[in-house]
C-alpha positions in Angstrom: 30.8 -19.6 -2.0 27.5 -20.2 -0.1 24.1 -18.8 -1.1 24.3 -15.6 1.0 27.7 -14.7 -0.2 26.6 -15.3 -3.8 23.6 -13.0 -3.2 25.8 -10.3 -1.7 28.2 -10.5 -4.7 25.4 -9.8 -7.2 26.2 -6.7 -9.3 24.9 -4.5 -12.1 22.3 -2.5 -10.1 20.7 -5.3 -8.1 21.8 -5.2 -4.4 21.1 -8.2 -2.2 21.9 -8.8 1.4 20.7 -10.6 4.5 19.3 -8.8 7.5 20.4 -10.3 10.8 18.8 -9.9 14.2 15.4 -10.2 15.8 12.9 -8.7 13.4 10.0 -9.1 15.8 11.1 -6.4 18.1 8.2 -4.4 19.6 8.5 -0.6 19.3 8.7 0.2 23.0 11.0 -2.7 24.0 14.5 -2.1 25.4 16.6 -5.1 24.5 20.3 -6.1 24.5 22.3 -4.7 21.6 25.8 -5.7 20.5 27.7 -6.4 23.7 30.5 -3.9 24.5 34.1 -5.0 24.9 33.9 -5.3 28.7 31.0 -7.8 28.4 28.4 -5.5 30.1 24.9 -5.6 28.5 24.1 -2.5 26.5 20.5 -1.7 25.6 18.6 -0.6 22.5 16.1 2.2 23.0 13.6 4.0 20.8 13.4 7.6 19.6 10.1 9.4 19.5 10.6 10.0 15.8 12.7 7.7 13.6 12.5 9.2 10.1 14.2 12.6 9.5 15.0 14.8 6.5 18.6 15.3 5.3 20.2 18.7 5.7 17.7 20.3 8.1 18.2 21.1 11.8 15.9 18.7 13.7 15.2 17.7 17.3 15.7 14.1 18.3 13.9 12.9 21.5 14.2 9.7 23.4 13.2 8.3 26.7 16.1 6.9 28.9 15.9 5.3 32.4 16.1 8.0 35.1 19.2 6.5 36.8 21.1 6.9 33.6 19.9 10.5 32.9 20.8 11.7 36.4 24.4 10.9 35.8 26.7 13.9 35.4 29.0 11.8 33.2 26.7 11.3 30.2 28.0 11.5 26.6 26.4 10.9 23.3 28.0 10.0 19.9 26.3 9.9 16.5 27.6 7.2 14.1 26.7 6.9 10.4 25.8 3.5 9.0 28.4 3.7 6.2 31.3 4.7 8.4 32.4 7.6 10.5 31.0 9.8 13.3 29.3 13.2 13.0 29.0 16.2 15.2 25.8 18.1 15.8 26.3 20.2 12.7 26.6 17.1 10.5 30.3 17.4 10.0 32.2 14.1 9.9 35.3 13.3 12.0 37.5 10.3 12.5 39.7 10.3 15.6 38.5 12.9 18.2 35.2 11.8 19.7 32.9 14.8 19.5 29.9 14.4 21.8 26.4 15.7 20.8 25.0 18.4 23.0 21.7 17.4 24.7 19.3 18.5 27.4 17.1 16.6 29.8 13.5 17.3 30.7 12.0 14.8 33.1 12.8 11.4 31.7 13.2 12.7 28.1 16.5 13.4 26.5 16.6 15.7 23.4 19.2 16.8 21.0 19.2 19.4 18.1 21.4 18.4 15.2 21.6 18.1 11.4 21.9 14.8 9.4 24.3 15.4 6.5 23.3 12.6 4.1 20.9 9.7 3.6 21.7 6.8 5.8 21.0 5.1 9.1 22.4 6.9 12.2 23.0 5.3 15.6 23.2 7.3 18.8 25.6 5.7 21.3 24.9 6.8 24.9 27.7 6.5 27.4 27.5 6.8 31.2 31.1 7.3 31.9 30.6 6.0 35.4 29.9 2.5 34.0 31.3 2.6 30.4 34.4 3.7 28.7 34.0 6.0 25.6 37.6 5.3 24.6 36.9 1.6 24.2 33.7 2.0 22.3 31.7 0.7 25.2 28.2 2.1 25.5 25.2 1.6 27.7 22.3 2.5 25.3 21.9 2.7 21.5 19.1 4.3 19.5 18.7 4.3 15.7 17.1 6.7 13.2 17.1 7.2 9.5 17.6 10.4 7.5 16.2 10.5 3.9 16.7 12.8 0.9 13.6 14.8 0.0 12.3 12.4 -2.7 12.1 9.4 -0.4 11.2 11.4 2.7 8.0 12.4 1.0 6.9 8.8 0.3 5.5 6.0 2.5 6.7 2.3 2.6 3.9 -0.1 1.7 4.1 -3.9 2.1 2.6 -5.6 -1.0 1.9 -9.1 -2.3 0.7 -9.7 -5.8 0.6 -13.5 -6.1 -1.4 -15.9 -3.9 -4.2 -18.5 -4.4 -7.5 -19.4 -2.8 -10.2 -22.0 -3.2 -10.9 -20.1 -6.4 -8.1 -22.4 -7.8 -5.7 -24.6 -5.9 -5.4 -22.7 -2.6 -6.6 -24.0 0.8 -8.3 -20.8 2.0 -11.4 -19.1 0.7 -10.8 -15.7 -0.9 -12.1 -14.0 2.3 -9.8 -16.1 4.5 -6.8 -15.3 2.3 -7.6 -11.6 2.4 -7.9 -11.6 6.2 -4.6 -13.5 6.5 -2.9 -10.9 4.2 -4.0 -8.2 6.6 -2.9 -10.2 9.6 0.7 -10.5 8.3 0.9 -6.7 7.7 0.1 -6.2 4.0 -1.0 -2.8 2.8 -1.8 -4.0 -0.7 -2.7 -7.5 -2.0 -3.8 -9.0 -5.3 -5.4 -12.5 -5.2 -4.2 -14.2 -8.4 -6.0 -17.5 -8.8 -5.1 -19.8 -11.7 -7.2 -18.8 -14.8 -9.7 -17.1 -12.4 -10.2 -13.4 -12.4 -13.5 -13.3 -10.6 -12.3 -14.4 -7.2 -10.1 -11.4 -6.9 -12.9 -9.1 -8.0 -15.3 -10.7 -5.4 -12.7 -10.2 -2.6 -12.0 -6.6 -3.6 -15.7 -5.8 -3.8 -16.3 -7.3 -0.3 -13.4 -5.6 1.4 -14.3 -2.2 -0.1 -17.3 -2.2 2.2 -15.0 -1.9 5.2 -12.6 1.0 6.2 -9.4 -1.0 5.9 -5.8 0.1 5.7 -5.2 -2.6 3.1 -6.1 -2.3 -0.6 -7.4 -5.5 -2.2 -7.2 -5.4 -6.0 -7.6 -7.5 -9.1 -5.3 -10.3 -10.3 -5.1 -13.6 -12.2 -2.4 -16.1 -13.0 -2.9 -17.1 -16.7 -1.9 -20.4 -18.3 -2.7 -20.4 -22.0 1.1 -20.7 -22.4 3.1 -23.2 -20.3 4.9 -20.1 -18.9 3.0 -18.7 -15.9 2.1 -15.0 -16.2 0.4 -12.7 -13.7 -2.2 -10.2 -15.0 -2.5 -7.4 -12.4 -5.0 -4.6 -12.4 -6.8 -5.6 -15.6 -10.4 -4.6 -16.3 -11.4 -8.2 -17.0 -10.3 -11.8 -17.0 -7.6 -12.6 -19.5 -8.5 -16.3 -19.6 -12.1 -15.5 -20.2 -11.2 -13.0 -23.0 -9.0 -15.6 -24.7 -11.6 -18.3 -24.5 -14.2 -15.9 -26.1 -11.8 -14.9 -28.8 -9.9 -18.1 -29.4 -9.4 -17.8 -33.2 -7.9 -14.3 -32.9 -5.6 -15.4 -30.1 -4.5 -18.5 -32.0 -3.8 -16.3 -35.1 -1.7 -13.9 -33.0 0.3 -16.7 -31.4 0.9 -18.3 -34.8 2.2 -15.0 -36.2 4.6 -14.6 -33.2 5.8 -18.2 -33.7 6.7 -17.5 -37.3 8.7 -14.5 -36.2 10.9 -16.4 -33.7 14.3 -17.5 -34.7 15.4 -21.1 -35.3 17.2 -21.6 -32.0 14.0 -22.8 -30.3 12.5 -26.2 -30.8 8.8 -26.6 -31.7 7.6 -26.9 -28.0 9.7 -23.9 -26.9 8.5 -21.8 -29.8 4.9 -22.6 -28.9 5.4 -21.6 -25.3 7.0 -18.3 -26.1 4.6 -17.4 -28.9 1.5 -18.1 -26.7 3.1 -16.1 -23.9 3.7 -13.1 -26.3 0.0 -13.3 -27.3 -1.1 -13.5 -23.7 0.9 -10.4 -22.8 -0.9 -8.5 -25.6 -4.3 -9.5 -24.1 -3.2 -8.4 -20.6 -2.3 -5.0 -22.0 -5.5 -4.8 -24.1 -7.4 -5.2 -20.9 -5.4 -2.5 -19.1 -3.4 -4.9 -17.0 0.2 -5.3 -16.0 2.0 -8.5 -17.1 4.5 -10.1 -14.8 6.7 -13.2 -15.4 6.0 -15.5 -12.5 8.7 -17.7 -10.9 10.9 -18.1 -14.1 13.1 -20.7 -12.4 10.5 -22.8 -10.6 11.4 -26.4 -10.3 8.8 -29.2 -10.5 8.6 -32.0 -8.1 6.7 -31.9 -4.7 9.1 -34.5 -3.4 12.6 -33.0 -2.9 15.6 -34.9 -3.8 18.4 -35.0 -1.2 21.3 -32.6 -0.9 21.8 -29.4 1.0 19.3 -27.3 -0.9 16.3 -29.7 -1.4 16.0 -28.9 -5.1 13.1 -30.1 -7.1 13.3 -32.5 -10.0 13.6 -30.2 -13.0 12.8 -26.7 -14.2 9.3 -26.3 -15.6 10.7 -24.3 -18.5 14.0 -24.8 -20.3 16.6 -22.2 -20.0 16.4 -21.4 -23.7 12.6 -20.8 -23.2 13.2 -18.5 -20.2 15.8 -16.5 -22.0 13.5 -16.1 -25.0 10.6 -15.0 -22.8 12.7 -12.4 -21.1 13.8 -10.9 -24.4 10.6 -11.4 -26.5 7.8 -10.7 -24.1 7.1 -7.2 -23.0 6.7 -7.9 -19.3 6.3 -5.0 -16.9 8.2 -6.8 -14.1 9.5 -10.2 -13.1 9.3 -12.1 -9.8 12.7 -11.9 -8.3 11.5 -13.5 -5.0 8.8 -16.2 -4.9 8.8 -17.6 -1.4 6.9 -20.7 -2.2 9.3 -21.8 -5.0 12.5 -20.3 -3.5 15.0 -23.2 -3.9 17.7 -21.6 -6.1 15.1 -19.4 -7.9 16.3 -16.2 -6.3 20.0 -17.0 -7.0 19.3 -17.7 -10.7 17.1 -14.6 -11.0 19.9 -12.4 -9.8 22.2 -14.0 -12.4 19.6 -13.6 -15.1 18.9 -10.0 -14.3 22.6 -9.3 -14.5 22.9 -11.0 -17.9 19.8 -9.1 -19.2 21.1 -5.8 -18.0 24.3 -6.4 -20.0 22.0 -6.9 -23.0 20.2 -3.6 -22.4 17.1 -5.2 -20.7 16.5 -3.8 -17.2 13.5 -5.4 -15.6 11.7 -4.0 -12.5 11.4 -6.8 -9.8 8.8 -7.8 -7.3 8.7 -10.2 -4.3 5.7 -12.4 -3.7 4.6 -15.2 -1.4 2.7 -17.4 -4.0 0.8 -18.5 -0.9 -1.4 -21.6 -1.3 -2.2 -22.0 2.4 -2.2 -19.8 5.5 1.3 -20.5 6.7 2.9 -19.1 3.5 1.5 -15.6 3.7 4.1 -13.0 4.6 7.2 -15.0 3.7 7.7 -13.1 0.4 6.6 -9.6 -0.3 7.4 -6.3 -2.0 8.1 -3.0 -0.1 7.0 -0.2 -2.4 7.9 3.4 -1.7 4.9 5.3 -3.0 2.5 8.2 -2.5 -0.4 5.9 -1.6 -1.4 2.2 -1.6 -3.6 2.6 -4.7 -2.7 0.2 -7.5 -1.6 3.0 -9.7 0.8 4.5 -7.2 2.2 1.1 -6.1 2.8 0.1 -9.7 4.4 3.5 -10.6 6.9 3.0 -7.8 7.8 -0.5 -9.1 8.2 0.7 -12.7 10.6 3.4 -11.4 12.5 0.8 -9.2 11.5 2.5 -5.9 10.9 -0.9 -4.3 12.5 -4.0 -2.8 11.7 -7.7 -3.1 11.9 -9.4 0.3 12.3 -13.2 0.9 11.4 -13.4 4.6 11.1 -17.0 5.8 9.4 -17.3 9.2 11.6 -20.2 10.2 14.5 -18.4 11.9 16.4 -17.8 8.7 17.6 -14.3 7.8 15.6 -12.6 5.1 17.1 -11.6 1.7 16.4 -8.2 0.3 16.8 -7.3 -3.4 16.6 -4.0 -5.2 18.5 -0.8 -5.7 21.0 -0.2 -2.9 19.4 2.9 -1.2 16.1 1.1 -0.9 17.7 -2.1 0.3 19.5 -0.2 3.1 16.2 1.6 4.1 14.3 -1.7 4.0 16.7 -3.2 6.5 15.9 -0.4 8.9 12.2 -0.6 8.4 12.1 -4.4 9.0 13.7 -3.8 12.4 12.3 -0.4 13.5 9.0 0.1 11.7 7.3 -3.0 10.3 7.1 -5.0 13.6 4.8 -2.3 15.1 3.0 -1.8 11.7 2.3 -5.5 11.4 1.1 -5.8 15.0 -1.5 -3.1 14.3 -2.5 -4.8 11.1 -3.0 -8.1 13.0 -5.3 -6.4 15.4 -7.3 -4.9 12.6 -7.5 -8.4 10.9 -9.0 -9.8 14.1 -11.7 -7.1 14.2 -12.5 -7.7 10.5 -12.7 -11.4 11.0 -15.2 -10.9 13.9 -17.3 -8.6 11.8 -17.5 -11.0 8.9 -18.9 -13.6 11.3 -21.2 -11.3 13.2 -24.9 -10.9 12.4 -24.6 -7.3 13.4 -21.2 -6.2 12.2 -22.0 -2.4 12.2 -21.4 -2.3 16.0 -17.7 -3.0 15.4 -17.3 -0.6 12.5 -16.0 2.3 14.6 -13.5 0.0 16.2 -12.3 -1.2 12.8 -12.0 2.3 11.5 -9.9 3.4 14.5 -7.7 0.3 14.0 -7.2 1.0 10.3 -6.5 4.7 11.0 -3.8 3.6 13.5 -2.0 1.8 10.6 -2.5 4.6 8.1 -1.1 7.2 10.5 1.7 5.2 11.9 4.5 6.1 9.5 3.6 9.9 9.5 3.6 9.8 13.3 7.2 8.5 13.2 8.4 11.0 10.6 9.8 14.3 11.8 
């Protein structure tokens, strides 16, 4: 079984799959879709709105080339993503092909119909002069998504909680890293330099002066234990706090070490007990502790084979298992794009094992970027009320998110999470985020120019308009 098949077979509440196709599709583009049986090229078109509520009568509008609309032999079918076709009333059928009533005004085709349940719907447009409805040949296809009320009321935000700058071992300054985050389409980011809280605070303070669509917030990767732990949203630096209260921290770690069972050796017991004490400090400072890349392999030089694995794991499996069970992490990194190797595969196995033991961890996806090319390759899609830290984290704790491994090297991304959110993220990666990310990139260009300009105020209205375009995009595509 290859890696993708293994991921697809993961069970116990974590759904994983790979999204095929061109994810850089522009919103207004018409491009070839799956070829019909007769070999003629079919086209993919866009609807004016792409997000609809379940169970309500709605109007779907789309622009179609004039020559196609003028045909008197035009038929439209509505196909559900999980099988079957539906009529305009939302009733399913199997054999008889029931076309959707429509009307044409100018170059716009519109339909009134009802979507019966949450899923993706594809409209298949047939010109019977050139395509055969009986053979499933179609000339154009358009896709929309219908959502139940709870998800319909929320917005998808692209987030990254783990990256580095020159504040530790990264190649970009905090400012450069922040601009790059915006350029690749992030709505939320936390700089998490090693043992350095201040760099994230400095970036957040600087970016608050600008009307951006992206929220920059506090983060730090802490290392008083050999286990790497993220502190997110804390009121202060965990490393600084421990250094200022070393005797109290050492006493807490010693107490935890004495409470651990005899299955761990001395080194493993030290790692776990120090991590437990670190998590306490994160919580004391109002932060959210996250277990970073549990299955990271050491070794910059890869050793042959098909997967290019590192030399060895930085933590023993017994240590990782004990950390999962003993530390009160808020979440774990299921996707870390910089250390991917077999990290994601092992994380899915570990999450399944933990769930069988009654431990159900929320998951996140991160880039762990250390240089510009790594941003955007791993991220979290959070379905939340806003991109504030509080709302983003509430969505993660309630498992309303996905972790996405999206390599920019032609490989298909892998999406992890609860099934309904995985399905919707597929749709968003193809139909929403390309436009969203393009607008973010333009905004990043304006911000970069302002930070280098001696008179940045002249560009402030343009930056605000650009940020508003991102903020308003999703609602403009929702019915």
